[in-house]
C-alpha positions in Angstrom: 24.8 17.8 -7.8 25.1 16.4 -4.3 22.4 13.8 -4.7 22.8 12.4 -1.1 22.2 15.9 0.3 19.0 16.0 -1.8 17.9 12.8 -0.2 18.4 14.4 3.3 16.3 17.3 2.2 13.6 15.0 1.0 13.5 13.0 4.2 13.0 16.3 6.2 10.5 17.5 3.7 8.3 14.4 3.8 7.7 15.0 7.4 7.0 18.7 7.1 5.2 19.1 3.8 1.8 19.3 5.6 2.7 22.7 6.9 2.8 24.1 3.4 1.0 21.6 1.1 1.4 23.7 -2.0 5.2 23.7 -1.6 5.6 20.2 -2.9 5.9 20.1 -6.7 2.7 18.9 -8.2 0.8 18.8 -4.9 -1.8 21.2 -6.3 -2.7 18.4 -8.7 -3.3 15.9 -6.0 -7.1 16.1 -6.6 -9.1 14.2 -9.1 -9.6 17.2 -11.4 -9.4 17.4 -15.2 -7.9 20.9 -15.6 -5.2 19.5 -18.0 -7.7 17.5 -20.1 -7.4 16.2 -22.8 -4.4 14.1 -21.6 -2.5 14.1 -24.9 0.9 13.0 -23.4 -0.6 10.4 -21.1 -2.4 8.7 -24.0 0.3 9.0 -26.6 2.1 5.8 -27.8 5.7 5.0 -26.9 8.3 2.6 -28.4 10.3 0.3 -26.2 12.9 -1.5 -28.3 10.7 -2.7 -31.2 7.5 -2.9 -29.2 4.9 -0.1 -29.4 2.8 0.5 -26.3 -0.4 2.4 -26.9 -0.2 4.8 -23.9 2.1 5.9 -21.2 0.4 4.1 -18.3 2.2 1.1 -16.7 0.4 -1.1 -14.2 2.9 -1.5 -11.3 3.8 -4.9 -10.0 1.5 -5.7 -7.1 2.5 -9.2 -5.9 0.2 -11.9 -7.3 0.6 -14.2 -4.3 -2.1 -16.8 -3.9 -3.3 -16.2 -7.5 -2.1 -19.5 -8.6 -2.5 -23.2 -8.1 -0.1 -24.7 -5.6 2.0 -25.8 -8.6 2.5 -22.2 -9.6 0.2 -22.2 -12.6 -1.7 -18.9 -12.9 -5.3 -19.5 -12.0 -8.5 -17.9 -13.2 -8.4 -15.4 -10.4 -5.1 -14.0 -11.7 -6.3 -14.0 -15.3 -9.5 -12.1 -14.6 -7.6 -9.6 -12.4 -5.3 -8.6 -15.2 -8.1 -8.8 -17.9 -10.0 -6.2 -15.9 -7.1 -3.7 -16.1 -6.5 -4.5 -19.8 -10.2 -3.8 -20.5 -9.8 -0.6 -18.6 -7.2 0.7 -21.1 -3.8 0.2 -19.4 -1.0 0.3 -22.0 1.5 -2.0 -20.2 0.7 -4.5 -17.6 3.3 -6.0 -15.3 3.0 -9.0 -13.1 4.1 -9.2 -9.5 7.4 -10.7 -8.8 7.9 -14.3 -10.1 10.8 -16.1 -8.4 13.1 -18.3 -10.5 15.2 -19.6 -7.6 13.0 -22.4 -6.3 15.2 -25.0 -4.7 18.0 -22.4 -4.1 16.3 -19.7 -2.1 14.3 -21.5 0.6 12.0 -18.4 1.2 10.3 -18.6 -2.2 8.8 -22.1 -1.8 6.4 -23.4 0.8 6.9 -26.7 2.6 6.0 -29.6 0.3 7.2 -27.7 -2.8 4.0 -25.8 -2.8 4.1 -22.3 -4.2 2.4 -19.1 -3.1 3.9 -17.3 -6.2 2.9 -18.0 -9.7 5.8 -19.8 -11.4 7.2 -19.7 -14.9 10.0 -22.2 -14.3 8.2 -25.5 -14.4 7.8 -25.8 -18.1 4.6 -27.1 -19.5 2.9 -27.7 -16.2 2.4 -23.9 -15.9 2.6 -22.7 -19.5 -1.1 -23.0 -20.2 -2.1 -20.4 -17.6 0.5 -17.9 -18.9 -0.5 -18.4 -22.5 -4.1 -17.8 -21.6 -3.1 -14.7 -19.7 -1.0 -13.3 -22.6 -3.6 -14.0 -25.2 -6.4 -12.4 -23.1 -4.4 -9.2 -22.4 -3.5 -8.9 -26.1 -7.2 -9.1 -27.0 -7.7 -5.8 -25.3 -4.7 -4.1 -27.0 -2.5 -4.1 -23.9 1.1 -5.4 -23.6 2.4 -7.5 -20.6 5.8 -7.9 -19.1 6.5 -10.6 -16.6 8.5 -9.5 -13.5 11.1 -12.1 -12.6 13.2 -12.0 -9.5 16.3 -14.1 -8.7 14.9 -14.5 -5.2 13.9 -12.9 -2.0 17.0 -13.5 0.2 17.0 -11.6 3.5 13.6 -10.0 2.8 12.0 -13.4 2.3 9.6 -14.8 5.0 11.4 -16.4 7.9 8.8 -19.2 8.0 11.4 -21.3 6.0 13.3 -21.6 9.3 10.2 -22.7 11.2 8.5 -25.0 8.7 11.5 -26.4 6.7 14.4 -25.8 9.2 16.3 -23.9 6.5 18.0 -20.6 6.9 17.4 -17.8 4.4 20.1 -17.1 1.8 21.6 -13.8 0.8 24.6 -12.2 -0.9 26.6 -12.2 2.3 25.9 -13.0 6.0 23.0 -10.6 6.5 20.3 -10.4 9.1 16.8 -11.5 8.1 14.5 -8.4 7.8 11.6 -9.9 9.7 13.7 -11.6 12.5 17.1 -9.8 12.6 18.5 -12.4 15.0 18.0 -15.0 12.2 21.1 -15.0 9.9 20.9 -15.4 6.1 23.7 -17.6 4.8 25.9 -16.6 1.9 25.0 -18.0 -1.5 27.7 -19.8 -3.3 28.9 -18.8 -6.8 27.6 -22.1 -8.1 24.1 -21.3 -6.9 24.2 -17.8 -8.3 25.3 -19.0 -11.7 22.4 -21.4 -11.6 20.0 -18.5 -10.9 21.5 -16.6 -13.8 20.8 -19.5 -16.1 17.2 -19.8 -14.6 16.6 -16.1 -15.5 17.7 -16.8 -19.1 15.4 -19.8 -19.3 12.5 -18.0 -17.8 12.9 -15.1 -20.3 13.1 -17.6 -23.2 9.9 -19.3 -22.0 8.1 -15.9 -21.5 8.8 -15.0 -25.1 7.6 -18.3 -26.4 4.5 -18.1 -24.2 3.6 -14.8 -25.8 4.4 -12.3 -23.1 5.8 -9.1 -24.4 8.9 -8.4 -22.2 11.0 -9.2 -19.2 10.9 -7.0 -16.1 13.8 -7.5 -13.7 13.1 -6.9 -10.0 16.3 -5.2 -8.9 15.2 -2.8 -6.1 13.8 -2.7 -2.6 16.5 -5.0 -1.2 15.4 -8.2 -2.9 18.0 -10.7 -3.9 19.1 -9.0 -7.1 19.8 -5.9 -5.2 21.4 -7.8 -2.4 24.0 -9.0 -5.0 24.3 -5.6 -6.7 24.5 -3.2 -3.8 27.6 -3.1 -1.5 25.3 -2.5 1.5 24.3 -6.2 1.3 27.1 -7.6 -0.9 30.3 -7.6 1.2 32.0 -10.5 -0.6 35.7 -10.1 -0.9 36.5 -12.9 -3.2 34.9 -14.8 -6.1 33.0 -14.1 -9.2 30.3 -11.9 -7.6 32.5 -9.8 -5.3 32.0 -7.0 -7.9 28.5 -5.7 -7.1 27.6 -5.1 -10.7 28.6 -8.6 -12.0 25.5 -10.5 -11.0 23.0 -8.1 -12.5 25.0 -7.7 -15.7 25.3 -11.4 -16.2 21.6 -11.8 -15.8 20.8 -9.2 -18.4 23.4 -10.6 -20.8 22.0 -14.1 -20.4 18.5 -12.9 -21.0 19.6 -10.9 -24.1 21.4 -14.0 -25.4 18.3 -16.2 -24.9 15.6 -13.8 -26.3 17.5 -11.9 -29.0 17.9 -8.2 -29.6 14.3 -7.2 -30.2 12.7 -8.4 -27.0 12.2 -5.6 -24.3 14.0 -5.8 -21.0 12.9 -3.5 -18.2 14.7 -3.1 -14.9 13.3 -1.9 -11.6 15.9 -0.1 -9.5 16.2 2.3 -6.6 18.6 5.2 -7.1 19.5 4.8 -3.4 18.5 2.7 -0.4 18.3 6.0 1.4 19.1 4.2 4.7 21.8 6.6 5.8 19.6 9.6 5.0 16.6 7.9 6.8 18.3 6.7 10.0 21.5 8.9 10.2 23.1 8.2 13.6 21.1 5.0 14.1 23.2 3.4 11.3 25.9 3.2 13.9 23.8 2.1 16.9 21.2 -0.3 15.6 22.9 -3.8 15.1 20.7 -4.8 12.1 21.4 -1.6 10.3 25.1 -1.2 11.0 26.2 -3.5 8.2 24.3 -1.6 5.6 26.0 1.8 5.9 28.0 1.6 2.7 25.2 1.3 0.2 25.4 2.2 -3.5 25.4 5.9 -4.0 23.2 7.6 -6.6 26.2 8.3 -8.7 27.2 4.6 -8.6 23.6 3.6 -9.4 23.5 5.8 -12.5 26.8 4.3 -13.7 25.4 0.8 -13.1 22.3 1.8 -15.1 24.5 2.8 -18.0 26.3 -0.5 -17.9 22.9 -2.3 -17.7 21.9 -0.5 -20.9 25.1 -1.6 -22.6 24.3 -5.2 -21.5 20.8 -5.0 -23.0 18.3 -3.2 -20.7 15.8 -1.0 -22.7 13.8 0.7 -19.9 13.9 1.5 -16.2 11.5 2.4 -13.4 13.1 4.2 -10.5 12.4 5.0 -6.9 14.2 5.0 -3.6 14.3 3.0 -0.4 14.0 -0.7 0.6 12.3 -2.9 3.1 14.1 -1.3 6.0 12.4 2.0 5.2 9.4 0.5 3.6 7.3 3.6 3.3 9.6 4.9 0.6 9.1 2.2 -2.1 5.5 1.8 -0.9 4.4 5.4 -0.2 1.4 5.3 2.1 -1.4 7.8 2.5 0.8 10.3 4.3 3.3 10.7 1.6 2.8 13.6 -0.9 1.5 13.0 -4.4 4.2 12.7 -7.0 6.8 12.2 -4.2 9.5 10.7 -6.5 9.3 12.8 -9.6 12.7 14.3 -8.7 14.1 10.8 -8.7 12.9 9.9 -12.2 14.0 13.2 -13.5 17.6 12.6 -12.3 17.7 9.3 -14.2 16.1 10.8 -17.3 18.5 13.7 -17.4 21.5 11.4 -16.9 20.6 9.4 -20.0 20.0 12.5 -22.0 23.2 14.3 -21.0 25.3 11.2 -21.7 23.5 10.4 -24.9 22.8 6.8 -23.7 20.7 4.8 -26.2 19.5 1.2 -25.9 20.9 -1.7 -28.0 18.0 -1.0 -30.4 19.3 2.6 -30.9 16.3 4.0 -29.0 16.1 6.4 -26.1 15.8 4.6 -22.7 12.4 5.4 -21.3 12.3 6.2 -17.5 9.1 5.3 -15.7 8.1 7.4 -12.7 6.5 5.9 -9.6 5.0 7.3 -6.4 1.4 8.3 -5.9 0.7 9.4 -9.5 -2.9 8.3 -9.6 -4.2 11.8 -10.3 -4.6 12.4 -14.1 -3.6 16.0 -14.0 -0.4 15.2 -12.0 0.5 12.3 -14.3 0.0 14.5 -17.4 2.0 17.3 -15.9 4.9 15.0 -15.1 5.1 13.9 -18.7 4.7 17.4 -20.1 7.4 18.7 -17.7 9.9 16.0 -18.7 10.0 14.3 -15.3 9.5 10.9 -16.9 8.5 9.0 -20.1 5.8 6.9 -18.6 3.9 6.8 -15.3 3.4 3.7 -13.1 0.1 3.2 -11.3 -0.3 0.2 -9.0 -2.8 0.8 -6.3 -4.8 3.3 -8.3 -5.5 0.6 -10.8 -6.6 -1.7 -8.0 -9.0 0.9 -6.7 -10.3 1.5 -10.2 -9.6 -0.9 -13.1 -11.1 1.7 -15.5 -8.8 4.5 -14.5 -7.4 4.9 -18.0 -10.8 4.7 -19.7 -12.3 7.3 -17.4 -9.2 9.6 -17.6 -9.2 9.4 -21.4 -12.9 10.4 -21.6 -12.5 13.2 -19.1 -14.7 11.6 -16.5 -12.1 12.1 -13.8 -14.7 12.7 -11.0 -15.9 9.1 -11.6 -12.5 7.6 -10.8 -12.6 5.7 -7.5 -9.5 7.0 -5.7 -7.0 4.9 -3.8 -7.0 5.9 -0.1 -3.4 4.7 0.5 -4.3 2.3 3.4 -2.5 -0.7 1.8 -4.7 -3.0 3.8 -6.0 -5.0 0.9 -3.2 -4.7 -1.6 -0.3 -5.4 0.7 -1.3 -6.5 4.1 -3.8 -9.0 2.8 -1.3 -11.2 1.1 1.3 -10.8 3.9 -1.4 -12.4 6.2 -1.9 -15.3 3.7 -4.5 -13.9 1.3 -4.3 -12.5 -2.2 -4.3 -8.9 -3.5 -7.5 -7.0 -2.8 -8.6 -3.4 -2.4 -10.3 -1.5 0.5 -12.4 0.7 -1.8 -12.9 -1.7 -4.8 -14.7 -4.9 -3.6 -14.2 -6.6 -7.0 -10.4 -6.4 -6.9 -9.0 -9.9 -6.6 -12.6 -11.3 -6.9 -13.1 -10.5 -10.6 -13.5 -14.3 -11.1 -16.5 -14.6 -8.8 -18.1 -11.1 -8.6 -20.1 -9.8 -11.6 -18.6 -7.1 -13.8 -22.1 -5.7 -14.4 -24.7 -5.5 -11.6 -27.7 -7.8 -12.3 -31.1 -6.1 -12.2 -33.1 -7.0 -9.2 -35.7 -9.7 -10.0 -38.0 -8.4 -7.3 -37.7 -4.6 -6.6 -37.7 -3.9 -2.9 -38.4 -0.9 -0.7 -35.2 -0.6 1.3 -34.2 1.5 4.2 -30.5 2.0 5.1 -29.6 3.5 8.5 -26.3 5.2 8.4 -24.4 7.0 5.6 -20.9 5.9 6.4 -18.9 3.9 3.8 -20.9 0.7 4.4 -24.3 2.4 4.2 -23.3 4.4 1.1 -21.8 1.5 -0.9 -24.8 -0.8 -0.1 -27.3 2.0 -1.0 -25.5 2.7 -4.3 -25.3 -1.0 -5.2 -28.9 -1.8 -4.4 -30.2 1.4 -6.1 -28.2 0.7 -9.3 -29.8 -2.8 -9.4 -33.3 -1.1 -9.4 -34.4 -1.2 -5.7 -36.0 1.8 -4.1 -33.6 2.9 -1.5 -33.9 5.5 1.3 -30.6 6.3 3.0 -30.8 7.9 6.4 -28.0 9.8 8.1 -28.3 11.4 11.6 -25.7 14.1 10.9 -25.7 16.9 8.3 -23.2 15.1 5.9 -22.5 11.7 4.6 -19.2 9.8 5.2 -19.4 8.8 8.8 -16.0 8.4 10.4 -14.3 9.1 7.1 -15.0 12.8 7.7 -12.9 13.2 10.8 -10.4 10.7 9.4 -9.8 12.9 6.4 -9.1 16.1 8.3 -5.3 15.8 8.6 -3.5 17.0 5.5 -1.7 13.7 5.2 -5.2 12.1 4.7 -5.9 13.9 1.4 -6.4 10.6 -0.3 -9.2 9.8 2.1 -10.7 13.3 1.5 -10.7 12.5 -2.3 -12.6 9.3 -1.5 -15.3 11.1 0.5 -15.7 13.5 -2.5 -16.0 10.4 -4.8 -18.7 8.9 -2.6 -20.7 12.2 -2.5 -20.5 12.4 -6.3 -21.7 8.8 -6.6 -24.7 9.5 -4.3 -25.6 12.6 -6.3 -25.5 10.6 -9.6 -27.7 7.9 -8.0 -30.2 10.4 -6.8 -30.5 11.7 -10.3 -30.5 8.4 -12.2 -31.8 5.8 -9.7 -34.6 5.5 -7.1 -32.4 6.6 -4.2 -33.4 9.2 -1.6 -30.9 10.7 0.9 -32.3 12.0 4.1 -29.8 13.9 6.3 -30.3 15.2 9.9 -32.6 12.2 10.5 -32.2 10.1 13.6 -33.4 6.6 12.8 -35.5 4.7 15.4 -37.8 1.7 15.2 -40.9 3.9 14.9 -39.6 5.6 11.8 -38.7 2.3 10.2 -41.9 0.7 11.1 -43.9 3.5 9.5 -41.9 3.2 6.3 -43.3 -0.4 5.6 -39.9 -1.5 4.2 -39.2 -4.9 2.6 -35.6 -4.7 3.8 -33.9 -2.7 6.6 -30.1 -2.4 6.5 -28.3 -1.2 9.7 -25.0 0.5 9.0 -24.9 2.6 12.1 -21.3 2.4 12.9 -19.6 2.3 16.3 -19.8 3.9 19.7 -16.5 5.3 21.0 -14.9 3.5 23.9 -14.6 5.7 27.1 -13.4 3.6 30.1 -14.4 4.8 33.6 -11.0 6.2 34.5 -10.4 7.4 38.1 -10.2 11.1 38.3 -11.6 11.7 34.8 -13.4 14.8 36.0 -10.1 16.5 36.8 -8.8 16.7 33.3 -10.0 18.4 30.1 -10.6 15.5 27.7 -12.1 15.0 24.3 -12.7 12.2 21.9 -10.2 12.1 19.0 -13.0 12.0 16.4 -14.6 15.0 18.0 -11.4 16.9 18.1 -10.7 16.2 14.4 -14.3 17.3 13.6 -13.9 20.5 15.7 -10.3 21.6 16.2 -11.5 24.5 18.3 -12.0 22.0 21.1 -8.2 22.1 21.5 -8.4 25.6 22.9 -5.0 26.9 24.0 -3.8 23.5 25.2 -0.1 23.1 24.5 0.7 19.7 26.2 -1.6 17.0 24.8 -1.7 13.3 25.8 -3.3 11.0 23.3 -4.5 7.8 25.0 -4.5 5.0 22.4 -1.7 4.2 20.0 -3.7 2.7 17.2 -3.7 4.3 13.8 -6.2 6.9 14.8 -4.3 7.9 17.8 -1.0 8.1 15.9 -2.5 10.0 13.0 -4.1 12.4 15.4 -0.7 12.9 17.2 0.9 13.6 13.8 -1.8 16.1 13.0 -1.4 17.9 16.4 2.4 18.0 16.1 2.9 19.0 12.4 -0.2 21.1 11.8 -0.6 22.8 15.2 2.9 22.5 16.8 1.7 21.0 20.0 3.7 19.0 22.5 2.3 15.5 22.2 2.6 12.2 24.1 0.9 9.0 23.0 0.2 6.3 25.5 -0.4 2.7 24.4 -0.8 -0.3 26.8 0.3 -2.9 24.2 4.0 -3.5 23.4 3.7 -2.1 19.9 2.0 0.9 18.3 -0.5 0.4 15.4 -0.6 -3.4 15.6 -2.0 -4.9 12.4 -1.4 -1.7 10.3 0.6 -2.1 7.0 4.3 -2.0 7.7 4.8 1.0 5.3 2.0 3.1 6.8 3.1 2.2 10.3 6.8 2.9 9.6 6.0 6.3 8.0 4.1 7.6 10.9 6.5 6.3 13.6 9.5 7.7 11.7 8.1 11.2 11.5 6.5 11.1 15.0 10.0 10.5 16.3 11.5 13.3 14.1 8.8 15.6 15.3 9.6 14.9 18.9 6.3 13.2 19.7 6.8 11.0 22.8 5.6 7.4 22.4 5.1 5.3 25.5 4.3 1.7 25.0 3.6 -1.0 27.6 2.0 1.8 29.5 -1.4 1.6 31.2 -3.4 4.6 32.4 -4.4 4.1 36.0 -5.9 7.5 36.9 -6.0 11.2 36.1 -5.2 14.2 38.3 -5.3 18.0 37.7 -3.8 18.3 34.2 -2.0 15.0 34.7 -2.2 11.5 33.5 -0.9 8.8 35.9 0.6 5.8 34.2 2.2 2.5 35.0 4.9 1.6 32.4 6.9 -1.6 32.0 10.5 -0.6 32.2 11.9 -4.0 31.3 14.9 -3.9 28.9 13.0 -6.2 26.6 10.2 -3.8 26.0 10.2 -3.0 22.2 11.6 0.3 21.0 8.4 2.2 20.1 10.3 4.0 17.2 11.5 0.8 15.6 10.7 1.1 11.9 13.5 -1.1 10.5 11.9 -4.3 11.7 8.2 -5.2 11.0 5.7 -6.8 13.3 5.2 -10.4 12.6 1.6 -11.7 12.3 0.4 -13.2 15.6 0.3 -16.7 14.0 4.0 -16.7 13.1 6.1 -17.3 16.2 9.5 -15.7 16.7 11.5 -18.3 18.6 14.3 -15.8 19.1 12.3 -12.9 20.6 12.9 -11.8 24.1 9.8 -11.6 26.3 9.4 -8.4 28.3 9.6 -8.7 32.1 7.0 -7.2 34.4 8.9 -4.3 36.1 6.4 -1.5 36.2 7.2 2.0 37.3 4.7 4.9 37.9 5.0 7.9 35.5 3.1 11.2 35.5 2.5 12.9 32.1 1.5 16.6 32.2 -1.4 17.3 29.9 -3.5 20.4 29.3 -5.7 18.2 27.1 -6.4 14.4 27.0 -7.5 13.0 23.7 -9.1 9.5 23.8 -8.4 7.4 20.7 -9.3 4.0 22.1 -11.4 2.9 19.1 -15.0 1.9 19.1 -17.3 -1.0 19.4 -20.2 -2.0 17.1 -23.4 -0.2 17.8 -25.9 -3.0 17.4 -28.8 -1.6 19.4 -30.9 -0.6 16.3 -30.3 -3.9 14.6 -31.5 -6.0 17.6 -34.5 -3.6 18.2 -35.5 -4.1 14.5 -35.2 -7.9 14.9 -37.2 -7.8 18.1 -40.0 -5.7 16.6 -40.1 -7.7 13.3 -40.0 -4.3 11.5 -39.3 -5.9 8.0 -39.2 -9.3 6.4 -35.4 -8.9 5.9 -33.1 -7.1 8.4 -29.4 -6.9 7.8 -26.4 -5.6 9.7 -23.3 -4.6 7.9 -20.0 -2.6 8.4 -19.1 -1.2 11.8 -22.7 -1.9 13.1 -21.8 -5.6 12.9 -18.1 -5.5 13.7 -15.8 -2.5 14.2 -13.3 -2.6 11.3 -11.8 -0.7 8.4 -13.0 0.6 5.1 -11.9 -2.7 3.6 -14.4 -4.7 5.7 -17.1 -2.1 5.3 -16.9 -1.9 1.5 -16.6 -5.7 1.1 -19.7 -6.5 3.2 -21.8 -3.6 1.7 -21.1 -4.6 -1.9 -21.6 -8.3 -1.4 -24.8 -7.7 0.5 -26.0 -5.2 -2.2 -25.5 -7.6 -5.1 -27.6 -10.3 -3.4 -30.4 -8.4 -1.7 
């Protein structure tokens, strides 16, 4: 089989699957349905080496950054986070990456020898936290592997250069991912041998502590892959010029230290898929040019065979790396079960070559990639695509995923919406893992597992049934308050409804269905009343004699007073999504605003309606603040679809079917289609960045339709009118009514307000 040709097909398909959703294998199961219940395969045991795991669900490694003391000892936050998933029935838990190269790789340690990562390499100063974690997980019948990484290398944060005046390290002279102008220096053989020994010691410590296995982080372009992939390892001489040597030495060292019975799992990508993603750009983009000769799928399979011979018992497999980050971190727009073909390739290779582990067992292959739908996960196992399924974000959105799936209560599973704002972006910005739809995730140590009954039951009015209003109403009603939830439209969900219209937002549509189901249950079992088609005003609230009024009225769309606005056919993006007939027969469409809503709308217009689309954004970069994976995915396929992106471009006026723009034409203006380099947070300076000049040229864009996607501002009128009229003893303002934000902020504010009201 020509595997690389298959990767090219996948890249094309990932951008076009929305045109025929059912064409993607398993896509019909991308709903939270229970048509394959009972899930006999999903909840059957499996043996890895000598260890029996109670079911086929693996919790994927979500980085546990900031879930430790500054010494690296796991703290109570980390313990309770994992205990919640063990209580929820997960068979195998895995930690996020735990570096063992402190003092060698400068990117893994903060200034002053402080650690943002939990550590397992400081002996008894950190052992107590790990022992408590292992014992607690075992109390719920789950197993736990610790994921160790030899280092971060070129994908490590460049702050080491700013705060410690040290350059990152890598297998060869490679550009840093975040700041390509920043070189990563070549690690010496002596340093690498020290890392090999550190891996062995960490494994021996993990076994003594009571953890159940070692999980090597060998994918996504981290240091282990930098040494084992010729894309990054271009050493010509020395011990580690052979790209397989470093990985095999680590596995042999670990096996030597832990004995034959202790499980070793390896995380690997079958291909970086860089050539298939960027094609001709691999010759023209300086920071990609060095990486053209990456490990082929055939070479990866051969390497996996050698890893098994060295002592690996189990693999999970995907594709991609940081430079095409949406592949190893599939965002909302990627189809469900997107990498089942990848896991099947590895599984069939082991079967055809009769490859067994050192314990004489079959080598289980774990599938990854948007498998948080019980029917799809079960089907993958039944069809032989994999031996286990890995769920990461779905277990953050609902720690009881396994418990609910096993009992058939699939419609009660809180679905992941694929935004990656809490689980990824939060710790990139200096926080710890959280979840946009599950306010307890990452706060299990401070927020109650069970809602406390209200000591004084109140009569509460909630104005607005968007996510903030719904979550507050549910929380308050479940505590025993009498709640009336008002919504001015005919359906609940607020801005989630237009947001879930594009086919790539099927995860968000699942979440809206979940919220509706939760409201229905609350109406039946709690004192909650939903009133639709009701416009809330001070007179209505005053007449209700409420103890508490909660304003969750959302935002007002921003519509600047553009010159010549009356000469063009224009529509708000949210209105167009709600009512596509407003598009009419327009063929050339200009979207004003390059935030996530504008870009998702452009994608929808291009791929679902075949329109000629231009997106205009006045800032240097599109979708600032959006998770790198989500942002990269949209930009990549907007470019492949021929959508024109114009950054540093300010609308000055409109004419008859025209948009008049001033655009900065400076050579230093960022490439709007750049997906191989992330945007740094505003508080991290890039001393090597070139600042754009101020050479502005007028441009005219032809447009039959102008779509405004400029965001919204908090609608606080009702809140201040309630305060002014003293309409209740307690008046609260949450969600977009208080500050325009995302589901993450809305859910967090609503839940925390609901548990204390």
